[in-house]
Structure formats: C-alpha cells, structure tokens
C-alpha positions, -999 to 999 in steps of 0.1 A, spaced: 46 643 -831 65 671 -845 79 679 -810 90 645 -806 108 645 -840 124 679 -831 135 665 -797 153 635 -814 169 657 -840 183 679 -813 196 650 -794 213 634 -826 228 669 -834 241 673 -800 256 637 -799 273 644 -833 290 677 -821 302 660 -789 314 630 -810 332 654 -835 348 674 -806 361 645 -786 368 618 -812 378 637 -843 403 662 -828 434 649 -813 456 669 -790 489 681 -804 515 681 -774 544 704 -782 577 710 -763 615 711 -764 645 689 -750 677 704 -742 712 700 -729 720 722 -699 756 730 -709 762 750 -678 745 726 -654 726 755 -638 690 741 -639 677 765 -665 681 775 -701 707 800 -708 724 814 -741 746 784 -741 718 759 -740 719 732 -767 687 720 -780 689 682 -787 679 666 -821 670 630 -819 661 628 -780 633 605 -770 603 617 -749 573 599 -738 538 609 -727 528 587 -699 492 589 -683 480 570 -653 444 568 -638 438 596 -614 427 573 -585 445 540 -591 475 554 -607 476 524 -631 491 533 -665 464 540 -690 482 555 -721 518 560 -734 530 572 -767 566 583 -776 580 610 -797 615 622 -810 628 657 -812 635 674 -846 668 694 -855 656 722 -833 651 700 -801 612 704 -806 587 676 -805 552 673 -817 531 644 -804 496 634 -811 472 622 -785 441 608 -799 417 607 -769 406 629 -741 424 619 -710 401 636 -684 403 608 -658 441 605 -661 471 624 -648 496 630 -677 532 640 -680 556 642 -707 590 628 -696 625 625 -708 635 590 -721 668 592 -737 693 619 -749 709 619 -782 741 633 -767 762 608 -746 780 637 -729 747 652 -719 726 622 -708 717 626 -671 681 640 -669 679 672 -648 658 664 -616 629 688 -615 633 696 -653 629 659 -664 590 659 -668 562 684 -674 525 679 -664 499 680 -692 461 687 -692 447 667 -719 411 673 -716 386 696 -731 365 697 -700 383 727 -686 377 758 -707 406 755 -730 395 757 -766 429 749 -785 437 713 -792 475 722 -789 490 718 -754 524 732 -746 548 713 -722 576 730 -703 611 726 -718 628 695 -702 666 692 -699 695 668 -696 725 678 -677 760 680 -695 788 658 -678 810 688 -673 800 727 -678 813 744 -706 844 767 -700 822 798 -710 796 792 -684 813 813 -658 810 843 -679 774 835 -688 765 829 -651 780 864 -641 752 879 -665 728 864 -639 750 874 -611 754 838 -600 786 818 -594 789 780 -592 788 782 -555 752 797 -554 735 768 -572 
C-alpha cells in the first residue's frame, strides 16, 4: 500500500511540475524594427529604429498550415518590442512579421528582412523563456545623402547591391 501511495505522489508531483513549466511560464519574444535609411538590406550607423511600428507573431500548424495563434505588438521609443506568448507552440511554425511602419517615408517592408522565425517550445533543450527574433526592417523611399559615405566604410557602392 505504501508503494502505491508513493507512486501516486510521484505522478502528481511530476504532473504539477510539467503543468507549472508549460502553463505558468509564458514565452517573452523580443526584437527590433528599423528603417533601412540607406536601402542596403542591413543595419548601418544610419539605421533609424522605429517607435510605434506594429509587428505580429503568426503561428501555423506544422502540417496543415492552418493559422493557430496570432498576437500583435508595438515597438517602444527604441524600436524594441516585447510580446508575451502564453502557450507552448511545439506543433506550430511561428514567425514574427512586420505589419505597419510608423514612418510614412519608410513604409515598405524589406523582402528577406520582413519576418523572423521563432522557436516557441520547451521541447528543444532551451531553458530560458525569452526568445530573441532577428531585427526586421522597412526600406526608406529614398536613401539618405550620407549613405554613400557610410557604404564606403563597407567598401560597397550603390551598384553592388
């Protein structure tokens, strides 16, 4: 009888640990949104981080690709966003995507830098609840006049990108 009680106690303890790990600890997704003022496809010293830009986390079922979860966020004064995801998304493929720029002169999402893949499961060995997304960028309508000098630092000219 004592072994049976001990067995049930261990099962209940294991279930409570798993429950606390998955339910009580949301993921925190952090990232940045910027304006590519030189239209070069990457961050430079002239990059402007966008306050008030909208981003969205989109998750789709891994097999059916049906949408399963979305949540939006807005960047702070430094162009940074922090979005809570309240559940493990182990069966999903999730991306954070640009939704809308706060700068009308820099409103076109930069193809290839307009989304970032996220791993939102604890079944992969990562201990932290914080996930970091790659910075995502919008393109300025026209490059700044100072960009030629900036690109010379990288030994690039406008003809090379």
